[in-house]
C-alpha positions in Angstrom: 0.0 0.0 0.0 1.3 3.4 -0.9 1.1 5.9 2.0 2.3 9.4 2.4 3.3 8.8 6.0 4.9 5.8 7.6 3.4 3.9 10.5 5.4 5.9 13.1 3.7 7.7 15.9 2.1 11.0 14.9 1.7 14.2 16.9 -1.8 15.6 17.6 -1.8 19.3 16.9 -4.5 21.3 18.7 -5.6 24.7 17.6 -6.7 27.6 19.8 -10.3 27.8 20.8 -11.7 31.2 21.6 -8.2 32.5 22.3 -6.8 29.6 24.2 -4.0 27.4 22.9 -3.1 24.0 24.0 -1.2 21.0 22.8 -1.5 17.3 23.4 0.5 14.3 22.4 -1.2 11.6 20.5 -0.6 7.9 20.6 -1.0 5.6 17.6 -4.3 3.9 17.7 -4.7 0.2 18.5 -5.4 -1.5 15.2 -6.2 -4.9 16.6 -9.7 -4.3 18.0 -11.6 -7.5 18.9 -14.6 -6.5 16.9 -13.7 -4.8 13.6 -17.3 -4.0 12.9 -17.6 -1.5 15.8 -20.5 -0.9 18.2 -22.9 -0.1 15.4 -22.7 -3.6 13.8 -21.0 -4.9 10.8 -22.1 -3.1 7.6 -23.6 -5.3 4.9 -21.4 -6.6 2.1 -20.9 -4.2 -0.8 -23.6 -4.3 -3.5 -23.5 -2.9 -7.0 -25.1 0.5 -6.9 -25.9 3.5 -9.1 -23.4 6.2 -8.3 -23.9 9.9 -9.1 -21.0 12.4 -9.5 -21.4 16.1 -9.4 -19.1 18.4 -11.4 -18.2 21.9 -12.3 -19.0 22.2 -16.0 -17.7 23.5 -19.3 -16.8 26.2 -20.2 -15.9 27.3 -16.7 -12.9 26.5 -14.5 -13.6 25.0 -11.1 -12.7 27.0 -8.0 -9.0 26.2 -7.4 -9.0 24.6 -10.8 -6.0 24.4 -13.2 -7.7 24.0 -16.5 -11.1 24.6 -18.2 -13.6 21.9 -17.3 -14.8 19.5 -19.9 -17.6 18.1 -17.7 -21.2 18.5 -18.9 -23.4 17.8 -15.8 -24.2 14.9 -13.5 -22.4 11.7 -14.3 -24.3 8.4 -13.6 -22.3 5.3 -13.0 -22.8 1.7 -12.1 -20.6 0.5 -9.3 -18.7 -2.8 -9.5 -19.2 -4.5 -6.1 -15.9 -6.4 -6.3 -13.4 -3.6 -6.8 -15.5 -0.4 -6.5 -14.9 0.6 -10.1 -17.4 2.7 -12.0 -19.0 2.3 -15.5 -20.5 5.3 -17.1 -24.2 5.0 -17.9 -25.5 8.6 -18.5 -24.6 12.3 -18.4 -27.5 14.4 -17.3 -26.5 17.8 -18.7 -27.0 20.8 -16.4 -24.7 23.6 -15.3 -22.4 23.3 -12.3 -24.1 20.5 -10.3 -21.2 20.5 -7.9 -23.1 19.0 -5.0 -25.8 16.3 -4.9 -28.3 14.8 -2.5 -30.8 12.0 -2.6 -34.1 11.6 -0.7 -34.4 8.8 1.8 -36.2 6.3 -0.5 -33.5 6.9 -3.2 -36.2 7.9 -5.7 -35.1 11.4 -6.4 -31.8 13.2 -6.8 -31.3 16.9 -6.2 -28.4 19.1 -7.3 -27.1 22.6 -6.6 -26.3 24.8 -9.6 -23.3 26.7 -8.3 -23.5 29.9 -10.3 -23.7 33.6 -9.5 -27.5 33.3 -9.7 -27.6 30.2 -7.5 -30.2 27.5 -8.1 -31.2 23.9 -7.3 -32.6 21.2 -9.5 -34.6 17.9 -9.1 -34.5 14.6 -11.0 -36.4 11.3 -10.9 -34.2 8.2 -10.6 -35.1 5.2 -12.7 -34.9 2.3 -10.3 -34.1 -0.2 -13.0 -31.2 1.5 -14.7 -30.3 4.4 -12.4 -30.8 7.1 -15.1 -32.0 10.6 -14.3 -35.0 12.4 -15.8 -35.4 16.1 -14.9 -38.4 17.2 -12.8 -37.8 20.9 -12.3 -34.4 22.5 -12.8 -32.6 25.8 -12.1 -35.0 26.8 -9.3 -33.7 30.1 -8.0 -32.3 30.1 -4.4 -32.1 33.9 -4.2 -28.5 33.3 -3.2 -25.1 33.4 -5.0 -23.0 30.3 -5.7 -25.3 27.7 -4.1 -22.7 25.2 -3.0 -24.4 22.5 -0.8 -27.8 20.9 -0.3 -29.4 18.2 1.8 -32.8 16.5 2.2 -34.6 16.4 5.6 -34.8 12.7 6.8 -38.6 12.9 6.5 -38.2 13.9 2.9 -40.5 16.9 3.3 -37.9 19.7 2.9 -34.8 20.5 0.8 -32.1 22.6 2.4 -29.5 24.7 0.5 -26.5 26.8 1.3 -25.4 29.7 -0.9 -21.7 30.5 -0.3 -21.0 33.9 -1.7 -24.2 35.6 -0.4 -24.0 33.8 3.0 -27.6 32.6 3.2 -29.4 29.3 3.8 -32.6 28.3 2.1 -35.5 25.9 2.7 -37.8 24.5 0.0 -40.8 22.3 0.3 -40.5 19.0 -1.6 -43.8 18.2 -3.4 -45.4 14.7 -3.5 -43.9 14.0 -6.9 -40.4 14.8 -5.7 -40.2 18.2 -7.4 -38.9 21.3 -5.7 -41.8 23.5 -4.4 -42.0 26.9 -2.8 -39.1 28.4 -0.8 -40.3 28.5 2.8 -37.4 30.3 4.4 -34.2 32.1 3.5 -31.9 32.8 6.5 -29.2 35.4 6.1 -26.2 34.6 8.2 -24.2 37.6 9.6 -20.8 38.4 10.9 -17.3 37.8 9.7 -14.3 36.0 11.0 -11.3 37.7 12.6 -8.7 35.3 11.4 -5.6 35.8 9.1 -7.5 35.3 5.8 -9.6 38.4 5.2 -10.0 37.4 1.5 -12.0 34.4 2.6 -13.7 35.8 5.7 -14.7 39.3 4.7 -18.4 38.3 5.3 -20.6 35.3 5.9 -20.1 32.3 3.7 -22.7 29.5 3.9 -20.9 26.3 3.1 -23.2 23.4 4.3 -26.6 22.8 5.7 -27.7 19.5 7.3 -29.8 18.1 10.1 -28.8 15.8 12.9 -29.4 12.1 12.3 -32.9 12.3 13.7 -33.8 15.4 11.8 -34.8 17.4 14.9 -32.3 20.2 14.5 -30.8 22.0 11.5 -27.2 23.2 11.2 -25.7 25.8 8.9 -21.9 25.9 8.6 -20.6 29.4 8.0 -16.9 29.6 6.8 -16.8 33.3 6.9 -18.2 33.8 10.4 -16.4 30.9 12.1 -19.6 29.4 13.4 -22.3 26.7 13.0 -25.8 28.2 13.1 -28.3 26.1 15.1 -32.0 26.0 14.3 -35.2 24.2 15.0 -37.3 23.5 11.9 -41.0 24.3 12.0 -42.3 21.1 10.4 -45.5 22.7 9.2 -44.3 26.1 8.0 -40.8 25.0 6.9 -39.1 27.9 8.7 -35.8 27.9 10.6 -36.4 29.0 14.1 -33.3 30.0 16.3 -32.3 27.3 18.7 -32.1 28.1 22.5 -28.3 27.8 21.8 -28.2 29.8 18.5 -24.8 28.9 17.3 -21.6 27.0 18.0 -18.4 29.0 17.7 -15.3 27.6 16.0 -11.8 28.9 16.6 -11.2 32.3 15.0 -9.8 32.1 11.5 -10.5 28.3 11.2 -13.1 28.7 8.4 -15.5 25.8 9.1 -16.6 24.1 5.9 -18.4 20.8 6.5 -19.5 18.7 9.5 -20.7 15.2 10.3 -22.6 13.5 13.2 -21.4 10.3 14.8 -23.9 7.4 14.6 -24.0 7.3 18.4 -25.8 10.7 18.2 -23.5 12.0 21.0 -20.7 13.6 19.0 -20.3 16.1 16.1 -17.2 16.7 14.0 -16.6 20.1 12.2 -14.0 20.2 9.5 -12.3 23.6 9.1 -11.0 24.5 5.7 -8.6 27.3 6.4 -7.0 25.8 9.5 -6.9 22.2 8.2 -8.3 20.8 11.4 -11.2 18.8 12.8 -13.0 20.0 15.9 -14.7 17.3 18.0 -17.8 18.3 20.1 -19.9 16.4 22.5 -23.4 16.8 21.2 -26.6 17.1 23.3 -29.4 16.0 20.9 -32.1 17.5 23.0 -30.7 21.0 23.3 -28.7 20.8 20.1 -25.7 22.1 22.2 -22.1 21.6 21.3 -19.4 21.1 24.0 -15.8 21.3 22.8 -13.6 18.2 23.3 -10.7 18.4 20.9 -9.2 20.1 17.8 -6.7 18.1 15.8 -4.7 18.8 12.7 -5.5 17.0 9.4 -1.9 17.3 8.3 1.4 15.6 9.1 3.5 17.7 11.6 6.3 18.1 9.1 4.1 19.4 6.2 5.0 22.9 5.2 3.0 23.5 2.0 -0.4 25.2 1.4 -3.5 23.2 2.2 -7.2 23.5 2.5 -9.6 20.7 3.6 -12.7 19.8 1.7 -14.9 16.8 2.8 -15.4 14.9 6.0 -17.1 11.4 6.4 -17.6 8.9 9.2 -17.5 5.2 8.5 -20.9 3.4 9.1 -19.3 1.4 11.9 -18.6 4.6 13.8 -14.9 3.6 14.3 -13.2 5.8 11.7 -13.3 9.3 10.3 -11.8 10.5 7.0 -11.3 13.9 5.4 -9.7 15.2 2.2 -6.7 17.6 2.0 -6.3 19.8 -1.1 -2.6 20.7 -1.4 -1.3 17.7 0.5 -3.6 15.7 -1.8 -4.5 13.1 0.7 -7.1 11.5 2.8 -6.5 11.7 6.5 -7.4 8.5 8.4 -8.5 8.8 12.0 -9.7 6.3 14.6 -12.6 7.4 16.8 -12.2 6.7 20.5 -15.5 5.0 21.4 -16.1 6.6 24.8 -15.0 10.2 24.3 -15.4 10.5 20.5 -11.9 12.0 20.2 -9.7 11.3 17.2 -6.3 9.6 16.9 -4.4 9.8 13.6 -4.0 6.6 11.7 -2.1 8.1 8.8 -2.4 9.7 5.4 -3.2 8.1 2.1 -2.4 9.7 -1.3 -5.4 10.3 -3.4 -3.4 9.5 -6.6 -4.4 12.9 -8.0 -4.7 16.6 -7.3 -7.2 18.7 -5.4 -9.5 16.0 -3.8 -12.6 18.1 -3.2 -15.4 15.5 -2.6 -15.1 12.1 -0.9 -17.7 9.5 0.2 -18.0 6.0 1.6 -20.4 3.5 0.0 -23.3 2.4 2.3 -21.7 -0.9 3.0 -18.5 0.7 4.4 -16.4 -1.2 1.9 -15.1 1.5 -0.5 -14.0 5.1 -0.2 -14.1 7.4 -3.2 -11.9 10.5 -3.4 -12.7 12.9 -6.3 -9.6 14.6 -7.6 -11.0 17.7 -9.3 -7.8 18.9 -11.0 -6.6 15.6 -12.4 -10.0 14.4 -13.7 -10.2 11.2 -11.8 -11.7 9.4 -8.8 -9.5 7.2 -6.6 -11.3 4.2 -5.2 -9.9 2.6 -2.0 -10.9 -0.5 0.0 -11.4 0.3 3.7 -9.7 -2.2 5.9 -12.1 -2.8 8.8 -9.4 -4.1 11.1 -7.5 -0.8 11.3 -9.3 1.8 9.2 -6.5 2.1 6.6 -7.2 2.6 2.9 -5.9 0.1 0.3 -5.9 1.5 -3.3 -8.2 -0.4 -5.6 -8.7 1.4 -8.9 -8.8 4.8 -10.6 -11.8 6.1 -12.6 -11.2 8.8 -15.2 -14.0 11.4 -15.4 -13.9 15.2 -15.9 -13.8 17.6 -12.9 -15.4 15.3 -10.3 -16.6 17.0 -7.1 -19.2 15.1 -5.1 -19.9 11.4 -5.1 -23.3 10.1 -3.9 -24.8 6.6 -3.8 -28.2 5.7 -5.2 -30.3 2.5 -5.5 -28.8 -1.0 -5.8 -28.1 -1.9 -9.4 
């Protein structure tokens, strides 16, 4: 296996939180756990699935890109269950569908349209062949550069985040799966005080998700160094401020994406500008975050420029992964089962440049890292015994960004 870092002990690097600075040594995780499946059970064996890849499209150049994109829209693939390889089935042409989301029954797919006049689009998924048919497309978000979207677990609402304008939208999903009326449009406020005024001159909405039970909604704001916390009015579709209205992230960190642990007791926030993951204890009743740890995503001897992009937790709850753009790697962490804190396992090269999107198939067998600037997706087999990644295959496809998993094929 080709790795960027050897199996020697790593150093946990903690970043300042609200003005405080601490450091803590880390010990290499134990890779010989008695139950490799973890406390949430052994995931099912990998099955062939339809896989959807979002892109930045021609004639533009992706943010951070090195060349003009040749992509045309959403790329529909069939996954090979033996090695994770992808076979192209369809290209659904639409501008800049950089991020995708599916509804819980896997019957509909939604995409952002990351443009100055931001929009979202809806498609029906053919369950027999995985192909997409447009329902309604380019629905305005009244935001600029809509960069992320997600579907409420009940399937009633679609959430969107518009980066440049710093606002978060809610749309009703109609019975046929199409995008209905906008029911709320929350404008985030404030700006960060960190060392990167070019990226934190104002609010920048980068992600909007719910917790695993769908009871609370979270808007990650890179510009304001915070995560907005709301309660969704299920009838009106409005975002009501939570009793604890936001969770602050260390100044200048630039939070980008977050993920909840399957135990529902921990949340992990990935900071783009600081290349760090912040671990919080999570109170699912109050939607309150309590800081536990902040750890670097980079090797201690790395001296180059890096920004992080995506964060994912393995279905077993034992491992966490993130992508590094610049270091061009996936950081592998083990999650301590009692505290939720992270221990570095190591770093795996993505076999390409600028890995923006990354995802794990529902079985927990394969990890896909989308290398935007080298037009390929690296597929790795996840070793359940220790969380390490073993390279499987490389899929060539233009300007890949987000990878999402649909129905079984």
